[in-house]
FIMARNU-735306 format. One record per residue (C-alpha): residue number from 1; residue in one letter; y, x, z. Coordinates in Angstrom, 2 decimals. Each point is the difference from the previous one (the first is absolute). Example, Ala and Ser with C-alpha at 12.3 -4.5 7.8 and 13.67 -1.06 7.14 Angstrom:
! residues 2
<site><num>1</num><residuo>A</residuo><c2>-4.50</c2><c1>12.30</c1><c3>7.80</c3></site>
<site><num>2</num><residuo>S</residuo><c2>3.44</c2><c1>1.37</c1><c3>-0.66</c3></site>
***
This chain:
! residues 70
<site><num>1</num><residuo>X</residuo><c2>-132.32</c2><c1>-3.81</c1><c3>-3.48</c3></site>
<site><num>2</num><residuo>X</residuo><c2>-2.84</c2><c1>-2.12</c1><c3>-1.47</c3></site>
<site><num>3</num><residuo>X</residuo><c2>-1.44</c2><c1>-2.96</c1><c3>2.09</c3></site>
<site><num>4</num><residuo>X</residuo><c2>-3.70</c2><c1>-0.03</c1><c3>-0.36</c3></site>
<site><num>5</num><residuo>X</residuo><c2>-1.44</c2><c1>-3.39</c1><c3>-0.37</c3></site>
<site><num>6</num><residuo>X</residuo><c2>-2.72</c2><c1>0.69</c1><c3>2.06</c3></site>
<site><num>7</num><residuo>X</residuo><c2>-2.30</c2><c1>-2.79</c1><c3>1.64</c3></site>
<site><num>8</num><residuo>X</residuo><c2>-2.37</c2><c1>-0.25</c1><c3>2.61</c3></site>
<site><num>9</num><residuo>X</residuo><c2>-3.43</c2><c1>-0.92</c1><c3>-1.48</c3></site>
<site><num>10</num><residuo>X</residuo><c2>-3.61</c2><c1>-0.77</c1><c3>1.26</c3></site>
<site><num>11</num><residuo>X</residuo><c2>-2.50</c2><c1>2.18</c1><c3>-1.41</c3></site>
<site><num>12</num><residuo>X</residuo><c2>-4.17</c2><c1>-0.47</c1><c3>0.59</c3></site>
<site><num>13</num><residuo>X</residuo><c2>-1.52</c2><c1>3.26</c1><c3>-1.22</c3></site>
<site><num>14</num><residuo>X</residuo><c2>-3.37</c2><c1>1.12</c1><c3>0.97</c3></site>
<site><num>15</num><residuo>X</residuo><c2>0.98</c2><c1>2.10</c1><c3>3.31</c3></site>
<site><num>16</num><residuo>X</residuo><c2>3.27</c2><c1>-1.95</c1><c3>0.86</c3></site>
<site><num>17</num><residuo>X</residuo><c2>1.40</c2><c1>-3.35</c1><c3>0.05</c3></site>
<site><num>18</num><residuo>X</residuo><c2>3.33</c2><c1>-0.36</c1><c3>1.10</c3></site>
<site><num>19</num><residuo>X</residuo><c2>3.89</c2><c1>0.45</c1><c3>-0.65</c3></site>
<site><num>20</num><residuo>X</residuo><c2>1.29</c2><c1>2.61</c1><c3>-2.38</c3></site>
<site><num>21</num><residuo>X</residuo><c2>3.38</c2><c1>0.65</c1><c3>-1.55</c3></site>
<site><num>22</num><residuo>X</residuo><c2>-0.02</c2><c1>-0.53</c1><c3>-3.69</c3></site>
<site><num>23</num><residuo>X</residuo><c2>1.72</c2><c1>3.08</c1><c3>-1.08</c3></site>
<site><num>24</num><residuo>X</residuo><c2>-1.85</c2><c1>2.68</c1><c3>1.78</c3></site>
<site><num>25</num><residuo>X</residuo><c2>-3.06</c2><c1>0.59</c1><c3>2.28</c3></site>
<site><num>26</num><residuo>X</residuo><c2>1.56</c2><c1>-1.19</c1><c3>3.26</c3></site>
<site><num>27</num><residuo>X</residuo><c2>-2.28</c2><c1>-2.62</c1><c3>2.20</c3></site>
<site><num>28</num><residuo>X</residuo><c2>0.66</c2><c1>-1.77</c1><c3>2.74</c3></site>
<site><num>29</num><residuo>X</residuo><c2>-2.66</c2><c1>1.21</c1><c3>2.73</c3></site>
<site><num>30</num><residuo>X</residuo><c2>0.29</c2><c1>-2.32</c1><c3>3.39</c3></site>
<site><num>31</num><residuo>X</residuo><c2>-0.44</c2><c1>2.64</c1><c3>2.67</c3></site>
<site><num>32</num><residuo>X</residuo><c2>-2.32</c2><c1>-2.75</c1><c3>1.65</c3></site>
<site><num>33</num><residuo>X</residuo><c2>-0.10</c2><c1>-3.93</c1><c3>0.78</c3></site>
<site><num>34</num><residuo>X</residuo><c2>3.02</c2><c1>-1.84</c1><c3>-0.32</c3></site>
<site><num>35</num><residuo>X</residuo><c2>1.74</c2><c1>-0.54</c1><c3>3.56</c3></site>
<site><num>36</num><residuo>X</residuo><c2>0.97</c2><c1>-3.54</c1><c3>0.96</c3></site>
<site><num>37</num><residuo>X</residuo><c2>-1.13</c2><c1>-2.71</c1><c3>2.17</c3></site>
<site><num>38</num><residuo>X</residuo><c2>-0.76</c2><c1>-2.62</c1><c3>-2.54</c3></site>
<site><num>39</num><residuo>X</residuo><c2>-1.59</c2><c1>0.48</c1><c3>-3.41</c3></site>
<site><num>40</num><residuo>X</residuo><c2>3.57</c2><c1>-0.90</c1><c3>-1.43</c3></site>
<site><num>41</num><residuo>X</residuo><c2>2.02</c2><c1>2.52</c1><c3>2.22</c3></site>
<site><num>42</num><residuo>X</residuo><c2>-2.91</c2><c1>2.57</c1><c3>-1.08</c3></site>
<site><num>43</num><residuo>X</residuo><c2>0.57</c2><c1>-0.73</c1><c3>-3.88</c3></site>
<site><num>44</num><residuo>X</residuo><c2>3.69</c2><c1>0.24</c1><c3>0.40</c3></site>
<site><num>45</num><residuo>X</residuo><c2>-0.28</c2><c1>3.33</c1><c3>1.41</c3></site>
<site><num>46</num><residuo>X</residuo><c2>-2.31</c2><c1>1.34</c1><c3>-2.33</c3></site>
<site><num>47</num><residuo>X</residuo><c2>2.38</c2><c1>-1.26</c1><c3>-3.02</c3></site>
<site><num>48</num><residuo>X</residuo><c2>3.18</c2><c1>1.50</c1><c3>1.97</c3></site>
<site><num>49</num><residuo>X</residuo><c2>-2.19</c2><c1>3.52</c1><c3>0.53</c3></site>
<site><num>50</num><residuo>X</residuo><c2>-0.78</c2><c1>-0.44</c1><c3>-3.70</c3></site>
<site><num>51</num><residuo>X</residuo><c2>3.08</c2><c1>-0.89</c1><c3>-1.52</c3></site>
<site><num>52</num><residuo>X</residuo><c2>1.79</c2><c1>2.67</c1><c3>1.92</c3></site>
<site><num>53</num><residuo>X</residuo><c2>-2.29</c2><c1>3.03</c1><c3>-1.16</c3></site>
<site><num>54</num><residuo>X</residuo><c2>0.37</c2><c1>-1.27</c1><c3>-3.65</c3></site>
<site><num>55</num><residuo>X</residuo><c2>3.90</c2><c1>-0.17</c1><c3>0.26</c3></site>
<site><num>56</num><residuo>X</residuo><c2>-0.26</c2><c1>3.48</c1><c3>1.69</c3></site>
<site><num>57</num><residuo>X</residuo><c2>-2.08</c2><c1>1.88</c1><c3>-2.13</c3></site>
<site><num>58</num><residuo>X</residuo><c2>1.23</c2><c1>2.59</c1><c3>-2.63</c3></site>
<site><num>59</num><residuo>X</residuo><c2>-2.16</c2><c1>-0.13</c1><c3>-3.19</c3></site>
<site><num>60</num><residuo>X</residuo><c2>0.79</c2><c1>3.07</c1><c3>-0.68</c3></site>
<site><num>61</num><residuo>X</residuo><c2>-2.03</c2><c1>1.32</c1><c3>3.00</c3></site>
<site><num>62</num><residuo>X</residuo><c2>-3.02</c2><c1>-1.95</c1><c3>-1.04</c3></site>
<site><num>63</num><residuo>X</residuo><c2>-0.63</c2><c1>1.08</c1><c3>-3.84</c3></site>
<site><num>64</num><residuo>X</residuo><c2>-2.74</c2><c1>-1.28</c1><c3>-1.94</c3></site>
<site><num>65</num><residuo>X</residuo><c2>-2.67</c2><c1>2.52</c1><c3>-0.91</c3></site>
<site><num>66</num><residuo>X</residuo><c2>-1.17</c2><c1>-0.23</c1><c3>-3.15</c3></site>
<site><num>67</num><residuo>X</residuo><c2>-3.83</c2><c1>-0.70</c1><c3>-0.67</c3></site>
<site><num>68</num><residuo>X</residuo><c2>-2.02</c2><c1>2.41</c1><c3>-2.32</c3></site>
<site><num>69</num><residuo>X</residuo><c2>-2.92</c2><c1>-0.54</c1><c3>-1.87</c3></site>
<site><num>70</num><residuo>X</residuo><c2>-2.99</c2><c1>2.42</c1><c3>0.66</c3></site>
***
């Protein structure tokens, strides 16, 4: 089995600003505002959910679509 060197990257596109996989079309979609009693706790919970989602996703389930001209 070949290990992929995917990474979590920040993207800024016209209709989306957020985290995605460098190797496929997976994007992190927070289901709502992060939970927590302080800003620090909210940040930690957000990062934990983002990192778990990234680690758990399978690139083959999120293929990139090919752009066509025309």
